[in-house]
N, CA, C and O atoms as CSV, one atom per row, in Angstrom:
chain,resi,resn,atom,element,x,y,z
A,1,MET,N,N,3.641,-17.712,-25.372
A,1,MET,CA,C,4.939,-17.422,-24.766
A,1,MET,C,C,5.950,-17.153,-25.879
A,1,MET,O,O,5.776,-17.638,-26.997
A,2,PRO,N,N,6.994,-16.394,-25.594
A,2,PRO,CA,C,8.004,-16.124,-26.624
A,2,PRO,C,C,8.851,-17.365,-26.926
A,2,PRO,O,O,8.977,-18.266,-26.096
A,3,LEU,N,N,9.411,-17.389,-28.099
A,3,LEU,CA,C,10.204,-18.532,-28.562
A,3,LEU,C,C,11.403,-18.802,-27.655
A,3,LEU,O,O,11.855,-19.944,-27.565
A,4,THR,N,N,11.924,-17.784,-26.986
A,4,THR,CA,C,13.081,-17.977,-26.104
A,4,THR,C,C,12.762,-18.874,-24.909
A,4,THR,O,O,13.674,-19.414,-24.283
A,5,MET,N,N,11.477,-19.040,-24.587
A,5,MET,CA,C,11.083,-19.865,-23.443
A,5,MET,C,C,10.741,-21.293,-23.845
A,5,MET,O,O,10.359,-22.095,-22.993
A,6,ALA,N,N,10.869,-21.621,-25.114
A,6,ALA,CA,C,10.537,-22.968,-25.595
A,6,ALA,C,C,11.553,-23.988,-25.092
A,6,ALA,O,O,12.728,-23.683,-24.891
A,7,VAL,N,N,11.066,-25.194,-24.897
A,7,VAL,CA,C,11.924,-26.303,-24.469
A,7,VAL,C,C,12.676,-26.825,-25.697
A,7,VAL,O,O,12.050,-27.158,-26.703
A,8,PRO,N,N,14.021,-26.900,-25.626
A,8,PRO,CA,C,14.775,-27.422,-26.772
A,8,PRO,C,C,14.311,-28.821,-27.167
A,8,PRO,O,O,14.114,-29.689,-26.317
A,9,GLY,N,N,14.141,-29.019,-28.470
A,9,GLY,CA,C,13.721,-30.313,-28.990
A,9,GLY,C,C,12.219,-30.473,-29.139
A,9,GLY,O,O,11.764,-31.413,-29.792
A,10,GLN,N,N,11.442,-29.581,-28.552
A,10,GLN,CA,C,9.981,-29.677,-28.606
A,10,GLN,C,C,9.456,-28.862,-29.788
A,10,GLN,O,O,9.879,-27.726,-29.999
A,11,LYS,N,N,8.527,-29.449,-30.562
A,11,LYS,CA,C,7.945,-28.747,-31.702
A,11,LYS,C,C,6.879,-27.770,-31.220
A,11,LYS,O,O,6.076,-28.088,-30.344
A,12,ASN,N,N,6.886,-26.572,-31.810
A,12,ASN,CA,C,5.927,-25.535,-31.458
A,12,ASN,C,C,5.390,-24.899,-32.723
A,12,ASN,O,O,6.056,-24.889,-33.758
A,13,SER,N,N,4.190,-24.373,-32.634
A,13,SER,CA,C,3.575,-23.671,-33.754
A,13,SER,C,C,3.614,-22.172,-33.486
A,13,SER,O,O,3.344,-21.733,-32.368
A,14,ILE,N,N,3.947,-21.389,-34.498
A,14,ILE,CA,C,4.005,-19.936,-34.344
A,14,ILE,C,C,2.590,-19.376,-34.334
A,14,ILE,O,O,1.802,-19.646,-35.241
A,15,LYS,N,N,2.271,-18.601,-33.312
A,15,LYS,CA,C,0.949,-17.979,-33.176
A,15,LYS,C,C,0.948,-16.552,-33.712
A,15,LYS,O,O,-0.028,-16.099,-34.310
A,16,ARG,N,N,2.079,-15.840,-33.483
A,16,ARG,CA,C,2.141,-14.433,-33.882
A,16,ARG,C,C,3.600,-14.009,-34.003
A,16,ARG,O,O,4.461,-14.500,-33.273
A,17,VAL,N,N,3.866,-13.100,-34.927
A,17,VAL,CA,C,5.195,-12.514,-35.069
A,17,VAL,C,C,5.040,-11.016,-34.845
A,17,VAL,O,O,4.322,-10.345,-35.586
A,18,GLY,N,N,5.710,-10.496,-33.831
A,18,GLY,CA,C,5.591,-9.084,-33.472
A,18,GLY,C,C,6.761,-8.270,-33.983
A,18,GLY,O,O,7.580,-8.740,-34.772
A,19,GLY,N,N,6.815,-7.038,-33.511
A,19,GLY,CA,C,7.900,-6.143,-33.884
A,19,GLY,C,C,7.492,-5.180,-34.978
A,19,GLY,O,O,6.343,-5.158,-35.417
A,20,LYS,N,N,8.455,-4.386,-35.408
A,20,LYS,CA,C,8.224,-3.422,-36.476
A,20,LYS,C,C,7.992,-4.145,-37.798
A,20,LYS,O,O,8.348,-5.315,-37.944
A,21,GLU,N,N,7.400,-3.453,-38.748
A,21,GLU,CA,C,7.107,-4.029,-40.062
A,21,GLU,C,C,8.368,-4.605,-40.698
A,21,GLU,O,O,8.334,-5.695,-41.271
A,22,GLU,N,N,9.469,-3.885,-40.600
A,22,GLU,CA,C,10.750,-4.321,-41.182
A,22,GLU,C,C,11.214,-5.635,-40.554
A,22,GLU,O,O,11.673,-6.540,-41.250
A,23,THR,N,N,11.088,-5.724,-39.247
A,23,THR,CA,C,11.485,-6.939,-38.527
A,23,THR,C,C,10.600,-8.111,-38.911
A,23,THR,O,O,11.098,-9.213,-39.141
A,24,ARG,N,N,9.289,-7.888,-38.984
A,24,ARG,CA,C,8.362,-8.961,-39.352
A,24,ARG,C,C,8.643,-9.475,-40.757
A,24,ARG,O,O,8.595,-10.682,-40.995
A,25,LYS,N,N,8.935,-8.573,-41.689
A,25,LYS,CA,C,9.246,-8.990,-43.069
A,25,LYS,C,C,10.514,-9.839,-43.102
A,25,LYS,O,O,10.572,-10.849,-43.803
A,26,PHE,N,N,11.533,-9.426,-42.339
A,26,PHE,CA,C,12.793,-10.159,-42.285
A,26,PHE,C,C,12.558,-11.578,-41.760
A,26,PHE,O,O,13.040,-12.547,-42.347
A,27,LEU,N,N,11.818,-11.697,-40.657
A,27,LEU,CA,C,11.543,-13.012,-40.074
A,27,LEU,C,C,10.681,-13.862,-41.007
A,27,LEU,O,O,10.857,-15.077,-41.091
A,28,GLU,N,N,9.748,-13.213,-41.708
A,28,GLU,CA,C,8.899,-13.932,-42.664
A,28,GLU,C,C,9.729,-14.540,-43.785
A,28,GLU,O,O,9.466,-15.665,-44.211
A,29,LYS,N,N,10.721,-13.813,-44.263
A,29,LYS,CA,C,11.589,-14.330,-45.329
A,29,LYS,C,C,12.418,-15.525,-44.859
A,29,LYS,O,O,12.809,-16.373,-45.661
A,30,LEU,N,N,12.683,-15.582,-43.555
A,30,LEU,CA,C,13.426,-16.721,-42.995
A,30,LEU,C,C,12.522,-17.930,-42.754
A,30,LEU,O,O,13.010,-19.024,-42.471
A,31,GLY,N,N,11.202,-17.735,-42.866
A,31,GLY,CA,C,10.272,-18.838,-42.687
A,31,GLY,C,C,9.444,-18.761,-41.421
A,31,GLY,O,O,8.653,-19.664,-41.146
A,32,PHE,N,N,9.609,-17.701,-40.647
A,32,PHE,CA,C,8.852,-17.551,-39.405
A,32,PHE,C,C,7.508,-16.893,-39.709
A,32,PHE,O,O,7.356,-15.677,-39.595
A,33,VAL,N,N,6.537,-17.721,-40.097
A,33,VAL,CA,C,5.194,-17.239,-40.420
A,33,VAL,C,C,4.195,-17.937,-39.497
A,33,VAL,O,O,4.479,-19.009,-38.962
A,34,VAL,N,N,3.033,-17.328,-39.316
A,34,VAL,CA,C,1.999,-17.902,-38.457
A,34,VAL,C,C,1.625,-19.290,-38.957
A,34,VAL,O,O,1.352,-19.488,-40.141
A,35,GLY,N,N,1.617,-20.244,-38.035
A,35,GLY,CA,C,1.281,-21.619,-38.371
A,35,GLY,C,C,2.480,-22.506,-38.652
A,35,GLY,O,O,2.342,-23.729,-38.675
A,36,ALA,N,N,3.652,-21.924,-38.865
A,36,ALA,CA,C,4.854,-22.718,-39.139
A,36,ALA,C,C,5.266,-23.473,-37.874
A,36,ALA,O,O,5.091,-22.983,-36.759
A,37,ILE,N,N,5.814,-24.667,-38.066
A,37,ILE,CA,C,6.304,-25.474,-36.948
A,37,ILE,C,C,7.789,-25.186,-36.763
A,37,ILE,O,O,8.576,-25.288,-37.704
A,38,VAL,N,N,8.161,-24.823,-35.531
A,38,VAL,CA,C,9.556,-24.507,-35.217
A,38,VAL,C,C,10.016,-25.361,-34.037
A,38,VAL,O,O,9.225,-25.726,-33.167
A,39,THR,N,N,11.308,-25.668,-34.030
A,39,THR,CA,C,11.925,-26.424,-32.948
A,39,THR,C,C,13.206,-25.722,-32.533
A,39,THR,O,O,14.066,-25.446,-33.371
A,40,VAL,N,N,13.338,-25.433,-31.251
A,40,VAL,CA,C,14.577,-24.842,-30.745
A,40,VAL,C,C,15.615,-25.959,-30.659
A,40,VAL,O,O,15.396,-26.974,-29.997
A,41,VAL,N,N,16.747,-25.760,-31.334
A,41,VAL,CA,C,17.815,-26.752,-31.307
A,41,VAL,C,C,18.709,-26.510,-30.098
A,41,VAL,O,O,18.992,-27.430,-29.331
A,42,SER,N,N,19.155,-25.257,-29.933
A,42,SER,CA,C,19.994,-24.923,-28.782
A,42,SER,C,C,20.051,-23.416,-28.577
A,42,SER,O,O,19.676,-22.631,-29.448
A,43,GLU,N,N,20.533,-23.041,-27.399
A,43,GLU,CA,C,20.772,-21.641,-27.067
A,43,GLU,C,C,22.244,-21.507,-26.720
A,43,GLU,O,O,22.811,-22.348,-26.021
A,44,ASN,N,N,22.863,-20.428,-27.223
A,44,ASN,CA,C,24.285,-20.230,-26.982
A,44,ASN,C,C,24.586,-18.743,-26.900
A,44,ASN,O,O,24.451,-18.025,-27.891
A,45,ALA,N,N,24.991,-18.281,-25.734
A,45,ALA,CA,C,25.402,-16.887,-25.528
A,45,ALA,C,C,24.350,-15.893,-26.012
A,45,ALA,O,O,24.682,-14.884,-26.634
A,46,GLY,N,N,23.086,-16.181,-25.725
A,46,GLY,CA,C,22.020,-15.260,-26.104
A,46,GLY,C,C,21.459,-15.472,-27.493
A,46,GLY,O,O,20.440,-14.877,-27.843
A,47,ASN,N,N,22.101,-16.304,-28.290
A,47,ASN,CA,C,21.586,-16.611,-29.622
A,47,ASN,C,C,20.827,-17.934,-29.570
A,47,ASN,O,O,21.121,-18.803,-28.749
A,48,VAL,N,N,19.844,-18.069,-30.462
A,48,VAL,CA,C,19.011,-19.267,-30.473
A,48,VAL,C,C,19.107,-19.905,-31.852
A,48,VAL,O,O,18.964,-19.220,-32.865
A,49,ILE,N,N,19.348,-21.214,-31.897
A,49,ILE,CA,C,19.368,-21.952,-33.160
A,49,ILE,C,C,18.035,-22.683,-33.266
A,49,ILE,O,O,17.638,-23.425,-32.368
A,50,ILE,N,N,17.351,-22.452,-34.397
A,50,ILE,CA,C,15.991,-22.945,-34.570
A,50,ILE,C,C,15.856,-23.700,-35.875
A,50,ILE,O,O,16.382,-23.271,-36.902
A,51,ASN,N,N,15.143,-24.839,-35.842
A,51,ASN,CA,C,14.755,-25.554,-37.067
A,51,ASN,C,C,13.432,-24.975,-37.529
A,51,ASN,O,O,12.452,-24.985,-36.783
A,52,VAL,N,N,13.396,-24.471,-38.750
A,52,VAL,CA,C,12.161,-23.960,-39.333
A,52,VAL,C,C,12.166,-24.306,-40.821
A,52,VAL,O,O,13.115,-23.979,-41.533
A,53,LYS,N,N,11.114,-24.962,-41.285
A,53,LYS,CA,C,10.987,-25.337,-42.696
A,53,LYS,C,C,12.227,-26.059,-43.220
A,53,LYS,O,O,12.791,-25.664,-44.240
A,54,ASP,N,N,12.644,-27.095,-42.537
A,54,ASP,CA,C,13.787,-27.931,-42.929
A,54,ASP,C,C,15.105,-27.178,-43.018
A,54,ASP,O,O,16.006,-27.605,-43.739
A,55,SER,N,N,15.237,-26.073,-42.306
A,55,SER,CA,C,16.481,-25.302,-42.272
A,55,SER,C,C,16.799,-24.949,-40.825
A,55,SER,O,O,15.909,-24.849,-39.980
A,56,ARG,N,N,18.078,-24.766,-40.564
A,56,ARG,CA,C,18.499,-24.279,-39.253
A,56,ARG,C,C,18.850,-22.807,-39.382
A,56,ARG,O,O,19.603,-22.404,-40.269
A,57,VAL,N,N,18.291,-22.020,-38.485
A,57,VAL,CA,C,18.493,-20.575,-38.515
A,57,VAL,C,C,18.938,-20.132,-37.130
A,57,VAL,O,O,18.373,-20.564,-36.125
A,58,ALA,N,N,19.948,-19.274,-37.074
A,58,ALA,CA,C,20.390,-18.697,-35.808
A,58,ALA,C,C,19.912,-17.249,-35.755
A,58,ALA,O,O,20.192,-16.454,-36.652
A,59,ILE,N,N,19.184,-16.921,-34.683
A,59,ILE,CA,C,18.731,-15.547,-34.496
A,59,ILE,C,C,19.053,-15.124,-33.067
A,59,ILE,O,O,19.277,-15.965,-32.197
A,60,SER,N,N,19.073,-13.828,-32.837
A,60,SER,CA,C,19.358,-13.318,-31.502
A,60,SER,C,C,18.158,-13.555,-30.600
A,60,SER,O,O,17.042,-13.751,-31.081
A,61,SER,N,N,18.386,-13.537,-29.302
A,61,SER,CA,C,17.276,-13.725,-28.371
A,61,SER,C,C,16.298,-12.567,-28.466
A,61,SER,O,O,15.109,-12.737,-28.198
A,62,GLU,N,N,16.786,-11.391,-28.846
A,62,GLU,CA,C,15.911,-10.229,-29.044
A,62,GLU,C,C,14.890,-10.503,-30.149
A,62,GLU,O,O,13.709,-10.188,-30.004
A,63,MET,N,N,15.357,-11.094,-31.260
A,63,MET,CA,C,14.456,-11.459,-32.367
A,63,MET,C,C,13.530,-12.592,-31.934
A,63,MET,O,O,12.340,-12.575,-32.247
A,64,ALA,N,N,14.067,-13.570,-31.222
A,64,ALA,CA,C,13.276,-14.722,-30.789
A,64,ALA,C,C,12.147,-14.303,-29.836
A,64,ALA,O,O,11.096,-14.943,-29.796
A,65,ASN,N,N,12.367,-13.235,-29.076
A,65,ASN,CA,C,11.325,-12.739,-28.176
A,65,ASN,C,C,10.139,-12.160,-28.931
A,65,ASN,O,O,9.050,-12.056,-28.365
A,66,LYS,N,N,10.314,-11.784,-30.177
A,66,LYS,CA,C,9.239,-11.224,-30.997
A,66,LYS,C,C,8.371,-12.317,-31.624
A,66,LYS,O,O,7.302,-12.030,-32.163
A,67,ILE,N,N,8.830,-13.569,-31.552
A,67,ILE,CA,C,8.082,-14.701,-32.121
A,67,ILE,C,C,7.314,-15.372,-30.982
A,67,ILE,O,O,7.907,-15.895,-30.038
A,68,ILE,N,N,5.993,-15.346,-31.088
A,68,ILE,CA,C,5.137,-15.918,-30.049
A,68,ILE,C,C,4.655,-17.302,-30.486
A,68,ILE,O,O,4.135,-17.480,-31.587
A,69,ILE,N,N,4.845,-18.291,-29.578
A,69,ILE,CA,C,4.434,-19.671,-29.907
A,69,ILE,C,C,3.279,-20.086,-28.989
A,69,ILE,O,O,2.780,-21.206,-29.093
């Protein structure tokens, strides 16, 4: 399922990162790689705040839909 459907506070493992090559590289640099553990902190006005690799990152729901958990 896409990351946007994750339950806030629940830890999830990334199974796949989709999208164009440019998008995948951008997300990879932020720490969204296969096998990484991510936790949705909150959703606000279409944006998602995520804990990944001891950092909090805010991405759009469009980007979050490309991350499959």
